[in-house]
N, C-alpha and C positions, 0 to 999 in steps of 0.2 A: 040718015044723018040726024044728029041731035038738034032739037029746036033751039036750045040755049047753049050752043057750042061756044066755048071761050076761045076766041081767036084773036083777041086784042092783047098786045104786049105793052106794058108800061115800064119805062126805065126810070130809075132814080139814082142820083149821085149821092154818095154818103162818105163821110170821113171814116177813117179806120175805127175810131171810137164809136161812132154811130152804128157802123156795121156790126161791131162786136156786141153792142147792146141789142141790136135787132136780132142777131143770131141767138143770143141768150133768151130773149123774150119769145122768139118763135119756136123754141123747143117744146112748148106745150101743145103745138099743132103738128099735124102730119108733115106738112111742108110749109115753106115760107109763103107760097101763094095762098094757101088756106088761111094762114095767119092774117095776111093783108085783108082778104075778103071778110073775115070775121071782125076785124078791127074797124073796117070802113063801113060795112053794111049792117052790122048789128050794133047800132048806137045804144049807149048806156050799158052794154054788157062788156065787162072787162074780162080779160083772160087771166087765169091764175096759173102760175107755175106750180104743178102739183107737189114737187119736192119742197119748194119754199113754203107752200101752204101747210104741209104736214109738219115741217120744222116749226112753223109759227104756232100751230095747234099744240104741239108737244110742249112748247114753252108756256103757253097759256095754261095747259093742264097742270104742269109742274107748279106754276105760280098759284093756281087754285088749290092744289094740295097743300102748299105751304100756308096759305091763308086759313084753310080748314084746320090744319094742325095748330096754328096760333089761336084760333077760336076755341078749339078743344082744350088747350092749355089754360086759357082764361076761364072756361067753364069749370074745369077741374079745380082751379084755384078758388073760384067763387064757392064751389060746393064744399071745399075743405074749410074755408075761412068765412063761413056764413055770417058770423057775428061781427066780423071786422069790416065787411064790405057794405057800403051804404046803398040805398035803393037806386040812386042815380047811376051808379056803376052797373048794377044788375040790369037796369033798363037798357043801358048802352050795349051791354053784351048781348042781350036778347035781340036788340035791333040789328046789330052786326050779324048775328047768326041768321036772322030772317033775310037780310040783304044778301048774304052769301048763298043761301038756298035758292033765292030767286035768280041770282046771277048764274048759278050752276044749272038750274032748269032751262034758262034761256040759251045757255051755251049748248046744252044737250039737244034742244029743239033745233037750233041752227045747224049743229053737226049732222043731225039726222036728215035735215032738208038738203044739205050739201051732198051727203052721201047718196041721196036718191036722184040727183041730177045726172043725166047721161050725156 
């Protein structure tokens, strides 16, 4: 016989809306019991719906690509019209490019960390 056998049953009353939300949230776990145990006993660790997470990451990546394209267009314009652009604008473009690269690196590091979680 298992030393830590789960033989206690907990009952909870929910509204239809609460039950639908619970069912949706628990899809990231094997069963609703696992979901409850993870939520109650692993404090500070939130569960992520994998489909929603991937959808959000796709949106973030798309937005990062758009920002990168905008920065490239600015850089192209500055390179073509060097005489017409003042130094202040050049400094701002360089700063935005550096910020973008830092943000993209952080996003890549975070993505790699998340992909290594089992």
